[in-house]
Gaussian input, Z-matrix of N, CA and C with variables (Angstrom, degrees):
# hf/3-21g

backbone

0 1
 N
 C     1     B1
 C     2     B2     1     A1
 N     3     B3     2     A2     1     D1
 C     4     B4     3     A3     2     D2
 C     5     B5     4     A4     3     D3
 N     6     B6     5     A5     4     D4
 C     7     B7     6     A6     5     D5
 C     8     B8     7     A7     6     D6
 N     9     B9     8     A8     7     D7
 C    10    B10     9     A9     8     D8
 C    11    B11    10    A10     9     D9
 N    12    B12    11    A11    10    D10
 C    13    B13    12    A12    11    D11
 C    14    B14    13    A13    12    D12
 N    15    B15    14    A14    13    D13
 C    16    B16    15    A15    14    D14
 C    17    B17    16    A16    15    D15
 N    18    B18    17    A17    16    D16
 C    19    B19    18    A18    17    D17
 C    20    B20    19    A19    18    D18
 N    21    B21    20    A20    19    D19
 C    22    B22    21    A21    20    D20
 C    23    B23    22    A22    21    D21
 N    24    B24    23    A23    22    D22
 C    25    B25    24    A24    23    D23
 C    26    B26    25    A25    24    D24
 N    27    B27    26    A26    25    D25
 C    28    B28    27    A27    26    D26
 C    29    B29    28    A28    27    D27
 N    30    B30    29    A29    28    D28
 C    31    B31    30    A30    29    D29
 C    32    B32    31    A31    30    D30
 N    33    B33    32    A32    31    D31
 C    34    B34    33    A33    32    D32
 C    35    B35    34    A34    33    D33
 N    36    B36    35    A35    34    D34
 C    37    B37    36    A36    35    D35
 C    38    B38    37    A37    36    D36
 N    39    B39    38    A38    37    D37
 C    40    B40    39    A39    38    D38
 C    41    B41    40    A40    39    D39
 N    42    B42    41    A41    40    D40
 C    43    B43    42    A42    41    D41
 C    44    B44    43    A43    42    D42
 N    45    B45    44    A44    43    D43
 C    46    B46    45    A45    44    D44
 C    47    B47    46    A46    45    D45
 N    48    B48    47    A47    46    D46
 C    49    B49    48    A48    47    D47
 C    50    B50    49    A49    48    D48
 N    51    B51    50    A50    49    D49
 C    52    B52    51    A51    50    D50
 C    53    B53    52    A52    51    D51
 N    54    B54    53    A53    52    D52
 C    55    B55    54    A54    53    D53
 C    56    B56    55    A55    54    D54
 N    57    B57    56    A56    55    D55
 C    58    B58    57    A57    56    D56
 C    59    B59    58    A58    57    D57
 N    60    B60    59    A59    58    D58
 C    61    B61    60    A60    59    D59
 C    62    B62    61    A61    60    D60
 N    63    B63    62    A62    61    D61
 C    64    B64    63    A63    62    D62
 C    65    B65    64    A64    63    D63
 N    66    B66    65    A65    64    D64
 C    67    B67    66    A66    65    D65
 C    68    B68    67    A67    66    D66
 N    69    B69    68    A68    67    D67
 C    70    B70    69    A69    68    D68
 C    71    B71    70    A70    69    D69
 N    72    B72    71    A71    70    D70
 C    73    B73    72    A72    71    D71
 C    74    B74    73    A73    72    D72
 N    75    B75    74    A74    73    D73
 C    76    B76    75    A75    74    D74
 C    77    B77    76    A76    75    D75
 N    78    B78    77    A77    76    D76
 C    79    B79    78    A78    77    D77
 C    80    B80    79    A79    78    D78
 N    81    B81    80    A80    79    D79
 C    82    B82    81    A81    80    D80
 C    83    B83    82    A82    81    D81
 N    84    B84    83    A83    82    D82
 C    85    B85    84    A84    83    D83
 C    86    B86    85    A85    84    D84
 N    87    B87    86    A86    85    D85
 C    88    B88    87    A87    86    D86
 C    89    B89    88    A88    87    D87
 N    90    B90    89    A89    88    D88
 C    91    B91    90    A90    89    D89
 C    92    B92    91    A91    90    D90
 N    93    B93    92    A92    91    D91
 C    94    B94    93    A93    92    D92
 C    95    B95    94    A94    93    D93
 N    96    B96    95    A95    94    D94
 C    97    B97    96    A96    95    D95
 C    98    B98    97    A97    96    D96
 N    99    B99    98    A98    97    D97
 C   100   B100    99    A99    98    D98
 C   101   B101   100   A100    99    D99
 N   102   B102   101   A101   100   D100
 C   103   B103   102   A102   101   D101
 C   104   B104   103   A103   102   D102
 N   105   B105   104   A104   103   D103
 C   106   B106   105   A105   104   D104
 C   107   B107   106   A106   105   D105
 N   108   B108   107   A107   106   D106
 C   109   B109   108   A108   107   D107
 C   110   B110   109   A109   108   D108
 N   111   B111   110   A110   109   D109
 C   112   B112   111   A111   110   D110
 C   113   B113   112   A112   111   D111
 N   114   B114   113   A113   112   D112
 C   115   B115   114   A114   113   D113
 C   116   B116   115   A115   114   D114
 N   117   B117   116   A116   115   D115
 C   118   B118   117   A117   116   D116
 C   119   B119   118   A118   117   D117
 N   120   B120   119   A119   118   D118
 C   121   B121   120   A120   119   D119
 C   122   B122   121   A121   120   D120
 N   123   B123   122   A122   121   D121
 C   124   B124   123   A123   122   D122
 C   125   B125   124   A124   123   D123
 N   126   B126   125   A125   124   D124
 C   127   B127   126   A126   125   D125
 C   128   B128   127   A127   126   D126
 N   129   B129   128   A128   127   D127
 C   130   B130   129   A129   128   D128
 C   131   B131   130   A130   129   D129
 N   132   B132   131   A131   130   D130
 C   133   B133   132   A132   131   D131
 C   134   B134   133   A133   132   D132
 N   135   B135   134   A134   133   D133
 C   136   B136   135   A135   134   D134
 C   137   B137   136   A136   135   D135
 N   138   B138   137   A137   136   D136
 C   139   B139   138   A138   137   D137
 C   140   B140   139   A139   138   D138
 N   141   B141   140   A140   139   D139
 C   142   B142   141   A141   140   D140
 C   143   B143   142   A142   141   D141
 N   144   B144   143   A143   142   D142
 C   145   B145   144   A144   143   D143
 C   146   B146   145   A145   144   D144
 N   147   B147   146   A146   145   D145
 C   148   B148   147   A147   146   D146
 C   149   B149   148   A148   147   D147
 N   150   B150   149   A149   148   D148
 C   151   B151   150   A150   149   D149
 C   152   B152   151   A151   150   D150
 N   153   B153   152   A152   151   D151
 C   154   B154   153   A153   152   D152
 C   155   B155   154   A154   153   D153
 N   156   B156   155   A155   154   D154
 C   157   B157   156   A156   155   D155
 C   158   B158   157   A157   156   D156
 N   159   B159   158   A158   157   D157
 C   160   B160   159   A159   158   D158
 C   161   B161   160   A160   159   D159
 N   162   B162   161   A161   160   D160
 C   163   B163   162   A162   161   D161
 C   164   B164   163   A163   162   D162
 N   165   B165   164   A164   163   D163
 C   166   B166   165   A165   164   D164
 C   167   B167   166   A166   165   D165
 N   168   B168   167   A167   166   D166
 C   169   B169   168   A168   167   D167
 C   170   B170   169   A169   168   D168
 N   171   B171   170   A170   169   D169
 C   172   B172   171   A171   170   D170
 C   173   B173   172   A172   171   D171
 N   174   B174   173   A173   172   D172
 C   175   B175   174   A174   173   D173
 C   176   B176   175   A175   174   D174
 N   177   B177   176   A176   175   D175
 C   178   B178   177   A177   176   D176
 C   179   B179   178   A178   177   D177
 N   180   B180   179   A179   178   D178
 C   181   B181   180   A180   179   D179
 C   182   B182   181   A181   180   D180
 N   183   B183   182   A182   181   D181
 C   184   B184   183   A183   182   D182
 C   185   B185   184   A184   183   D183
 N   186   B186   185   A185   184   D184
 C   187   B187   186   A186   185   D185
 C   188   B188   187   A187   186   D186
 N   189   B189   188   A188   187   D187
 C   190   B190   189   A189   188   D188
 C   191   B191   190   A190   189   D189
 N   192   B192   191   A191   190   D190
 C   193   B193   192   A192   191   D191
 C   194   B194   193   A193   192   D192
 N   195   B195   194   A194   193   D193
 C   196   B196   195   A195   194   D194
 C   197   B197   196   A196   195   D195

   B1=1.4488
   B2=1.5278
   B3=1.3308
   B4=1.4654
   B5=1.5394
   B6=1.3191
   B7=1.4699
   B8=1.5206
   B9=1.3171
   B10=1.4670
   B11=1.5261
   B12=1.3090
   B13=1.4625
   B14=1.5253
   B15=1.3253
   B16=1.4657
   B17=1.5232
   B18=1.3265
   B19=1.4621
   B20=1.5236
   B21=1.3250
   B22=1.4585
   B23=1.5270
   B24=1.3290
   B25=1.4673
   B26=1.5275
   B27=1.3209
   B28=1.4610
   B29=1.5242
   B30=1.3213
   B31=1.4723
   B32=1.5236
   B33=1.3318
   B34=1.4699
   B35=1.5353
   B36=1.3085
   B37=1.4645
   B38=1.5197
   B39=1.3296
   B40=1.4610
   B41=1.5221
   B42=1.3139
   B43=1.4686
   B44=1.5263
   B45=1.3328
   B46=1.4706
   B47=1.5247
   B48=1.3324
   B49=1.4573
   B50=1.5239
   B51=1.3238
   B52=1.4736
   B53=1.5237
   B54=1.3276
   B55=1.4626
   B56=1.5249
   B57=1.3160
   B58=1.4634
   B59=1.5175
   B60=1.3148
   B61=1.4739
   B62=1.5286
   B63=1.3270
   B64=1.4611
   B65=1.5284
   B66=1.3183
   B67=1.4648
   B68=1.5293
   B69=1.3236
   B70=1.4602
   B71=1.5291
   B72=1.3203
   B73=1.4685
   B74=1.5275
   B75=1.3401
   B76=1.4651
   B77=1.5219
   B78=1.3202
   B79=1.4614
   B80=1.5278
   B81=1.3348
   B82=1.4650
   B83=1.5212
   B84=1.3173
   B85=1.4661
   B86=1.5255
   B87=1.3239
   B88=1.4634
   B89=1.5284
   B90=1.3279
   B91=1.4564
   B92=1.5160
   B93=1.3251
   B94=1.4626
   B95=1.5238
   B96=1.3311
   B97=1.4713
   B98=1.5213
   B99=1.3289
   B100=1.4615
   B101=1.5263
   B102=1.3259
   B103=1.4682
   B104=1.5317
   B105=1.3227
   B106=1.4594
   B107=1.5339
   B108=1.3294
   B109=1.4563
   B110=1.5355
   B111=1.3219
   B112=1.4758
   B113=1.5229
   B114=1.3179
   B115=1.4677
   B116=1.5314
   B117=1.3275
   B118=1.4590
   B119=1.5261
   B120=1.3245
   B121=1.4606
   B122=1.5271
   B123=1.3230
   B124=1.4653
   B125=1.5260
   B126=1.3213
   B127=1.4717
   B128=1.5242
   B129=1.3217
   B130=1.4551
   B131=1.5278
   B132=1.3203
   B133=1.4661
   B134=1.5298
   B135=1.3333
   B136=1.4731
   B137=1.5275
   B138=1.3141
   B139=1.4610
   B140=1.5283
   B141=1.3215
   B142=1.4612
   B143=1.5251
   B144=1.3193
   B145=1.4669
   B146=1.5224
   B147=1.3219
   B148=1.4684
   B149=1.5164
   B150=1.3321
   B151=1.4679
   B152=1.5302
   B153=1.3279
   B154=1.4654
   B155=1.5211
   B156=1.3190
   B157=1.4614
   B158=1.5238
   B159=1.3201
   B160=1.4648
   B161=1.5245
   B162=1.3096
   B163=1.4576
   B164=1.5214
   B165=1.3407
   B166=1.4685
   B167=1.5292
   B168=1.3237
   B169=1.4675
   B170=1.5251
   B171=1.3164
   B172=1.4568
   B173=1.5276
   B174=1.3199
   B175=1.4591
   B176=1.5279
   B177=1.3280
   B178=1.4667
   B179=1.5272
   B180=1.3222
   B181=1.4546
   B182=1.5273
   B183=1.3217
   B184=1.4634
   B185=1.5205
   B186=1.3079
   B187=1.4645
   B188=1.5141
   B189=1.3320
   B190=1.4597
   B191=1.5294
   B192=1.3239
   B193=1.4539
   B194=1.5188
   B195=1.3156
   B196=1.4678
   B197=1.4983
   A1=107.29
   A2=116.89
   A3=118.99
   A4=110.90
   A5=115.25
   A6=119.84
   A7=112.78
   A8=116.69
   A9=120.67
   A10=110.93
   A11=116.08
   A12=120.30
   A13=111.22
   A14=116.57
   A15=120.13
   A16=110.65
   A17=116.43
   A18=120.10
   A19=110.94
   A20=117.06
   A21=120.19
   A22=110.74
   A23=117.09
   A24=120.94
   A25=109.71
   A26=117.49
   A27=121.78
   A28=110.45
   A29=117.11
   A30=121.37
   A31=111.56
   A32=116.51
   A33=120.27
   A34=110.45
   A35=116.51
   A36=120.14
   A37=110.76
   A38=117.01
   A39=120.67
   A40=110.81
   A41=116.93
   A42=121.38
   A43=109.61
   A44=116.60
   A45=120.47
   A46=110.27
   A47=116.79
   A48=121.21
   A49=110.96
   A50=116.74
   A51=120.49
   A52=111.69
   A53=116.67
   A54=120.28
   A55=112.14
   A56=116.20
   A57=120.30
   A58=110.73
   A59=116.59
   A60=119.79
   A61=110.52
   A62=117.82
   A63=120.64
   A64=111.16
   A65=116.66
   A66=120.12
   A67=110.49
   A68=117.14
   A69=120.20
   A70=110.96
   A71=117.01
   A72=120.49
   A73=110.95
   A74=116.39
   A75=119.98
   A76=110.28
   A77=117.47
   A78=121.19
   A79=109.84
   A80=116.04
   A81=121.38
   A82=111.35
   A83=117.51
   A84=121.69
   A85=112.28
   A86=116.79
   A87=120.17
   A88=113.25
   A89=117.08
   A90=120.57
   A91=114.03
   A92=116.53
   A93=119.22
   A94=111.65
   A95=117.08
   A96=119.26
   A97=110.52
   A98=117.36
   A99=121.49
   A100=111.34
   A101=116.91
   A102=120.67
   A103=111.72
   A104=116.60
   A105=121.66
   A106=109.60
   A107=116.64
   A108=119.48
   A109=114.58
   A110=117.71
   A111=118.11
   A112=111.00
   A113=117.55
   A114=120.64
   A115=110.57
   A116=115.49
   A117=119.34
   A118=110.10
   A119=117.04
   A120=120.79
   A121=110.57
   A122=116.86
   A123=120.31
   A124=110.83
   A125=116.44
   A126=119.76
   A127=110.46
   A128=115.49
   A129=120.09
   A130=110.40
   A131=117.17
   A132=121.70
   A133=111.54
   A134=116.55
   A135=121.04
   A136=109.51
   A137=116.00
   A138=121.54
   A139=111.13
   A140=115.56
   A141=120.57
   A142=112.01
   A143=116.89
   A144=120.15
   A145=111.06
   A146=117.28
   A147=120.52
   A148=110.85
   A149=117.60
   A150=120.84
   A151=110.34
   A152=116.59
   A153=120.09
   A154=111.63
   A155=116.77
   A156=120.28
   A157=111.21
   A158=116.51
   A159=120.28
   A160=110.15
   A161=117.04
   A162=121.03
   A163=110.12
   A164=117.16
   A165=121.28
   A166=111.17
   A167=117.12
   A168=119.74
   A169=111.30
   A170=116.54
   A171=120.06
   A172=109.86
   A173=116.57
   A174=120.52
   A175=111.03
   A176=116.29
   A177=120.80
   A178=110.52
   A179=115.97
   A180=120.72
   A181=110.51
   A182=116.35
   A183=120.59
   A184=111.52
   A185=117.06
   A186=120.41
   A187=111.42
   A188=117.23
   A189=120.49
   A190=110.96
   A191=116.25
   A192=120.85
   A193=113.83
   A194=117.60
   A195=120.89
   A196=112.16
   D1=129.41
   D2=179.60
   D3=-82.83
   D4=173.23
   D5=-175.94
   D6=-61.87
   D7=-37.01
   D8=179.48
   D9=-64.21
   D10=-43.02
   D11=178.65
   D12=-66.85
   D13=-40.90
   D14=176.20
   D15=-60.77
   D16=-43.85
   D17=-179.65
   D18=-63.02
   D19=-38.52
   D20=178.48
   D21=-63.24
   D22=-43.12
   D23=178.39
   D24=-64.86
   D25=-42.93
   D26=178.41
   D27=-59.38
   D28=-43.71
   D29=179.28
   D30=-63.79
   D31=-41.84
   D32=178.95
   D33=-65.91
   D34=-40.76
   D35=177.82
   D36=-64.73
   D37=-33.88
   D38=177.23
   D39=-61.55
   D40=-38.47
   D41=177.14
   D42=-65.23
   D43=-45.34
   D44=178.65
   D45=-60.13
   D46=-44.33
   D47=179.58
   D48=-61.00
   D49=-48.89
   D50=-179.78
   D51=-61.88
   D52=-47.33
   D53=-178.87
   D54=-63.50
   D55=-41.08
   D56=-179.89
   D57=-67.14
   D58=-42.51
   D59=179.04
   D60=-62.98
   D61=-40.40
   D62=177.60
   D63=-63.03
   D64=-41.24
   D65=178.33
   D66=-66.23
   D67=-39.07
   D68=176.19
   D69=-61.72
   D70=-41.02
   D71=177.41
   D72=-61.50
   D73=-40.80
   D74=178.36
   D75=-65.73
   D76=-40.27
   D77=175.61
   D78=-57.22
   D79=-48.35
   D80=-177.97
   D81=-64.80
   D82=-40.84
   D83=-176.79
   D84=-67.79
   D85=-28.20
   D86=-177.18
   D87=-103.91
   D88=3.10
   D89=179.24
   D90=79.09
   D91=6.79
   D92=-179.42
   D93=-69.82
   D94=-22.16
   D95=177.63
   D96=-63.43
   D97=-30.75
   D98=178.01
   D99=-89.20
   D100=-34.02
   D101=-179.18
   D102=-76.27
   D103=-28.80
   D104=-177.87
   D105=-132.82
   D106=65.25
   D107=-173.41
   D108=-62.25
   D109=-33.34
   D110=-179.67
   D111=-70.40
   D112=-36.68
   D113=176.69
   D114=-67.70
   D115=-40.00
   D116=177.87
   D117=-63.99
   D118=-40.06
   D119=178.43
   D120=-63.51
   D121=-38.25
   D122=177.21
   D123=-62.08
   D124=-40.76
   D125=176.27
   D126=-62.28
   D127=-42.92
   D128=178.89
   D129=-62.08
   D130=-39.99
   D131=178.59
   D132=-64.10
   D133=-42.36
   D134=177.55
   D135=-61.69
   D136=-45.44
   D137=179.59
   D138=-59.73
   D139=-48.96
   D140=-178.87
   D141=-61.54
   D142=-44.08
   D143=179.86
   D144=-65.10
   D145=-41.21
   D146=179.74
   D147=-63.35
   D148=-40.98
   D149=178.64
   D150=-64.65
   D151=-44.41
   D152=178.80
   D153=-64.03
   D154=-42.54
   D155=178.56
   D156=-64.52
   D157=-40.88
   D158=178.85
   D159=-62.31
   D160=-41.51
   D161=177.71
   D162=-61.61
   D163=-44.23
   D164=-179.22
   D165=-62.23
   D166=-42.72
   D167=179.13
   D168=-68.75
   D169=-34.60
   D170=176.47
   D171=-63.92
   D172=-44.49
   D173=177.79
   D174=-61.53
   D175=-42.46
   D176=179.04
   D177=-61.33
   D178=-43.56
   D179=-179.05
   D180=-64.50
   D181=-42.52
   D182=179.99
   D183=-65.68
   D184=-39.54
   D185=178.95
   D186=-68.75
   D187=-35.81
   D188=179.10
   D189=-68.05
   D190=-26.76
   D191=-179.04
   D192=-81.08
   D193=-8.68
   D194=-178.62
   D195=-75.59

């Protein structure tokens, strides 16, 4: 994967991270995190995976640039 492709994936993951975090905030603000804990956990899992994947692609891009 070239740097441009890595950057595109990183940018897309950034959108997923932002959107998921906003949805988690809405869950927390309305008490849905307590009323629907398994759904909230799924959101947290999506967020965590996206952050880890973004880090991995960032590392790949940085290594390719060396």
